[in-house]
C-alpha positions as CSV (number, residue, x, y, z in Angstrom):
1,X,0.0,0.0,0.0
2,X,1.1,3.5,-0.8
3,X,2.1,5.6,2.2
4,X,1.4,8.9,0.4
5,X,-1.3,11.2,1.9
6,X,-4.2,13.1,0.5
7,X,-6.0,16.2,1.7
8,X,-9.7,15.7,2.1
9,X,-12.2,18.4,3.0
10,X,-14.6,17.6,5.8
11,X,-17.1,19.9,7.5
12,X,-15.8,21.4,10.7
13,X,-18.8,20.2,12.8
14,X,-18.2,16.6,11.7
15,X,-14.5,16.9,12.2
16,X,-15.0,18.2,15.8
17,X,-17.2,15.3,16.6
18,X,-14.8,12.8,15.1
19,X,-11.9,14.3,17.0
20,X,-13.8,13.9,20.3
21,X,-14.6,10.3,19.5
22,X,-11.0,9.6,18.5
23,X,-9.7,11.2,21.6
24,X,-12.1,9.3,23.8
25,X,-10.8,6.0,22.3
26,X,-7.1,7.1,22.7
27,X,-6.5,7.3,19.0
28,X,-5.1,9.9,16.7
29,X,-7.5,11.6,14.3
30,X,-5.7,10.0,11.3
31,X,-5.8,6.5,12.8
32,X,-9.5,6.9,13.6
33,X,-10.4,8.1,10.1
34,X,-8.3,5.4,8.4
35,X,-10.0,2.7,10.6
36,X,-13.4,4.2,9.8
37,X,-12.7,4.2,6.0
38,X,-11.4,0.6,6.2
39,X,-14.7,-0.5,8.0
40,X,-16.7,1.3,5.3
41,X,-14.9,-0.6,2.6
42,X,-15.3,-3.9,4.5
43,X,-19.1,-3.2,4.7
44,X,-19.1,-2.5,0.9
45,X,-17.3,-5.8,0.2
46,X,-20.2,-7.7,1.8
47,X,-22.8,-5.8,-0.1
48,X,-23.7,-2.9,2.3
49,X,-23.1,0.8,1.8
50,X,-21.8,2.5,5.0
51,X,-25.3,3.9,5.5
52,X,-26.9,0.5,5.2
53,X,-24.3,-1.1,7.5
54,X,-25.0,1.6,10.1
55,X,-28.8,1.1,9.8
56,X,-28.3,-2.6,10.2
57,X,-26.2,-2.2,13.2
58,X,-28.8,0.1,14.8
59,X,-31.5,-2.5,14.0
60,X,-29.4,-5.3,15.5
61,X,-28.8,-3.1,18.6
62,X,-32.6,-2.4,18.9
63,X,-33.3,-6.1,18.5
64,X,-30.9,-7.0,21.3
65,X,-32.5,-4.3,23.6
66,X,-35.9,-5.7,22.8
67,X,-35.0,-9.2,23.7
68,X,-34.6,-10.6,20.2
69,X,-32.7,-13.8,19.6
70,X,-31.3,-15.5,16.5
71,X,-32.6,-19.1,16.2
72,X,-32.0,-21.5,13.4
73,X,-35.0,-21.3,11.0
74,X,-35.8,-25.0,11.3
75,X,-36.0,-24.7,15.1
76,X,-38.0,-21.5,14.9
77,X,-40.5,-23.0,12.4
78,X,-40.9,-26.2,14.6
79,X,-41.5,-24.1,17.7
80,X,-44.1,-21.9,15.9
81,X,-45.9,-24.9,14.5
82,X,-46.0,-26.6,17.9
83,X,-47.2,-23.5,19.7
84,X,-49.7,-22.8,16.9
85,X,-51.3,-26.2,17.3
86,X,-51.8,-25.8,21.0
87,X,-52.9,-22.2,21.0
88,X,-52.7,-20.4,17.7
89,X,-54.9,-17.5,18.9
90,X,-52.7,-16.9,22.0
91,X,-49.5,-17.1,19.9
92,X,-50.8,-14.5,17.4
93,X,-51.7,-12.3,20.4
94,X,-48.1,-12.6,21.7
95,X,-46.7,-11.6,18.3
96,X,-49.0,-8.6,18.2
97,X,-47.9,-7.6,21.7
98,X,-44.2,-8.0,20.6
99,X,-44.9,-5.8,17.6
100,X,-46.5,-3.2,19.9
101,X,-43.4,-3.1,22.0
102,X,-41.1,-2.9,19.0
103,X,-43.1,-0.2,17.3
104,X,-43.3,1.9,20.4
105,X,-39.6,1.6,20.9
106,X,-38.8,2.4,17.3
107,X,-41.1,5.4,17.4
108,X,-39.4,6.8,20.5
109,X,-35.9,6.0,19.4
110,X,-35.7,7.0,15.7
111,X,-36.7,10.0,13.7
112,X,-38.1,7.8,10.9
113,X,-39.5,4.7,12.6
114,X,-41.2,3.5,9.5
115,X,-38.0,3.3,7.6
116,X,-36.2,1.7,10.5
117,X,-39.1,-0.8,10.8
118,X,-38.5,-1.8,7.2
119,X,-34.8,-2.4,8.0
120,X,-35.9,-4.3,11.1
121,X,-38.1,-6.7,9.0
122,X,-35.3,-7.1,6.4
123,X,-32.7,-8.0,9.2
124,X,-35.1,-10.1,11.3
125,X,-35.2,-13.9,10.9
126,X,-38.4,-14.1,8.9
127,X,-36.3,-14.9,5.8
128,X,-38.3,-12.6,3.6
129,X,-37.4,-12.4,-0.1
130,X,-39.0,-9.0,-0.4
131,X,-40.0,-6.3,2.1
132,X,-41.7,-3.2,0.9
133,X,-42.7,-0.5,3.3
134,X,-44.0,2.7,1.7
135,X,-45.1,5.8,3.4
136,X,-47.4,8.0,1.3
137,X,-48.7,10.9,3.4
138,X,-50.9,9.4,6.1
139,X,-50.9,5.9,4.5
140,X,-48.3,3.2,5.1
141,X,-48.3,0.2,2.8
142,X,-46.5,-3.0,3.9
143,X,-45.8,-6.0,1.6
144,X,-43.7,-9.0,2.6
145,X,-43.0,-12.0,0.5
146,X,-41.2,-15.2,1.3
147,X,-40.9,-18.5,-0.6
148,X,-40.2,-20.4,2.6
149,X,-42.5,-18.7,5.2
150,X,-44.9,-21.2,6.6
151,X,-48.7,-20.6,7.0
152,X,-48.2,-20.1,10.8
153,X,-45.2,-17.8,10.2
154,X,-47.2,-15.7,7.7
155,X,-50.0,-15.2,10.2
156,X,-47.8,-14.4,13.1
157,X,-45.7,-12.0,11.0
158,X,-49.0,-10.2,10.0
159,X,-49.9,-9.8,13.7
160,X,-46.4,-8.6,14.6
161,X,-46.5,-5.9,11.8
162,X,-50.0,-4.8,12.8
163,X,-48.9,-4.5,16.4
164,X,-45.8,-2.4,15.4
165,X,-47.8,0.0,13.2
166,X,-50.7,0.3,15.7
167,X,-48.3,1.4,18.4
168,X,-46.8,4.0,16.0
169,X,-50.3,5.5,15.7
170,X,-51.7,3.8,12.6
171,X,-54.9,1.9,12.1
172,X,-55.3,-1.0,9.8
173,X,-57.2,-0.3,6.5
174,X,-56.4,-3.5,4.7
175,X,-55.0,-6.9,5.9
176,X,-54.6,-9.6,3.4
177,X,-52.4,-12.7,3.4
178,X,-51.7,-16.1,1.9
179,X,-49.0,-18.5,2.9
180,X,-45.7,-16.6,2.3
181,X,-47.2,-13.2,1.6
182,X,-48.8,-10.4,3.5
183,X,-50.3,-7.1,2.2
184,X,-51.2,-4.5,4.7
185,X,-52.3,-0.9,4.5
186,X,-52.5,1.5,7.4
187,X,-53.6,5.1,8.0
188,X,-52.6,7.6,10.7
C-alpha cells in the first residue's frame, strides 16, 4: 500500500465530533479516520453501503435491547408450528404484543420509525425475499413475501406488523395474506 497522503475536505462540525470520539478512544484523528474508512470498505465488500451497515447495526442493537434472539430457521418453524397447534390465537396475540413493544420503541428512538421498521423486517429472521414499506402521506403500505415462510409464520408476522404499526399511531385499513405473503395498509 502506498504511504502517500491526500488532503480531504470535511465539514468542521463533523471533524470536531470525530476528534472527540478519536480522543475518547485514545487514537489519533488520522488513525480513527483510516479505521473508519477501512470499515466502510469492509461493509461494501459484503454488499452494504456505509449507511446500510450503520442502519443494520442500529436495528441489531434495537433487536438486542428488545430481547430478540437468532434461532435456526428449522427450530423456529418447529416451535411456531407446535405453539400454533396448542394455542394459535394466543401465539398471534403474543406476536401482536411484541410488535406493539417494538413499534413503540422504534417510534421513541428513531426520527423515521417506518424506515427503521422496514430495515428491522429485512434484518429479522423471517427470511423474507422482499420487504416493501412505503409511506405516502398518512398511508403506510407494507408488503412482505417469502418463498419459505410457513402458514403459521405468515399469520404471526402479520400480527407482529400490525402491532408495530398500531403502536406507531396507525390503524389497519387492509389486511390480506396467503402463505408466504402479507399485504397491509395503514392510515394515521
